[in-house]
C-alpha positions, 0 to 999 in steps of 0.5 A: 632167518633162524641161526643153524648151530653146529657143535664141534668137540675139542680135546677136553671140551666143545665149541658151539657156533654159527654153522656158517663159521663152523670151518673157521672158528676154532679153539684158538679164537677164545685165547687172547693171545691168538688175537695179539699175536695178529695185532687184532686184540684190544683189552677193555675193563669192566664187569668182573673180568673185562672183555677183549675186543677181536678183529675176526674173519666174522668181523669185529667181536667181543670175547668174554671169558666167564668170571664168577663175582662176589664172595665165591669169586675170591677163591674160585675166579672162573670154574663152574660145576659141570652139570652137562654141555647144554648147561654150561653158561657159554652155550645157554647164553649163545642159544638165548641171544640166537633166539633173540636175534630170531626175534629181531630184539636188539642184542648182540649176535652170538658168533661162537661158544666154548667150554672146557672141562677140568674134571667135576668143573668147566671154564667157559667163554663167548664170542659176540659181534660188537656194537660200535660207537655206543655208551652205556646208560651208566655213562650217560647218567655220568655225563648228564645225559639221562633225560625223560626221552632217554628213560622213554626209550629205556622203558621201551627197550626193556619192555620189548623183551619182557613181551617176548618172555625174555628175562635179563638176570642182571638189568642194570645201567651198565647192560643198556647201550645207547646209540643215536639211533637204537638202544641194546641190551647186553650180557644175558649171562643167566638170562632165560625165557620165562612165561608171562608173569607180572612178578618177574617183569617189575623185579626187573624193572626194580633192579634197574631202578636200584642201578641207577640209584646206586650210580647216583641218579638221585643225586644228580637229577634232584626230581628223579622220580618224575623226570626219569622213573615215571617217564621210563615206566610209562613208556614201559607199560605202553610198549607192553600193552601195544 
């Protein structure tokens, strides 16, 4: 069943949520202090600004405030140019995740998104359901747990998204989550639905490879190409053709 969304305007912004939580979610949900006061907050590092793990009436969730990276992030930490509510980072990612959920692909389920206007700019936040008891692919590499089997699972995972035209803007080893029974993709900020094309699919895979190499995969696994990358690509191509 497709998710039903509801938008509620707030002073200086708006909240988009799963309609089933529309009467529960308010602006306070997006403030770490709201959850800290209730003893329901855990801050974790990672990414550009870290995330907050929160225990909500909707279950265990992740609260993420959008931060800028790179050079621009040094003088503009979290503000984006306002071009309309539908084009805010949070609303766009919420709707992409809702579409992904409808396809039954393994990714976080969206709960709510918010933007707040600041003149010509806005800030944004997103709440998704938490995926518990996982390790990132990067952690598996660091722990010596990345092998041919996991590489094949990773290739098949990426192919499942690509078959549906889902492009991940930052496909790297930190955004692949590993559980014993399943793998997940996370962080679909700036992701999009695209028409089938070999160019963007191969570029996405190349980005993942660069990520692994940057994390030292070729040093940790001497025969990286044969042991990891070739099985990953073979499984990717096999799943794409299924």
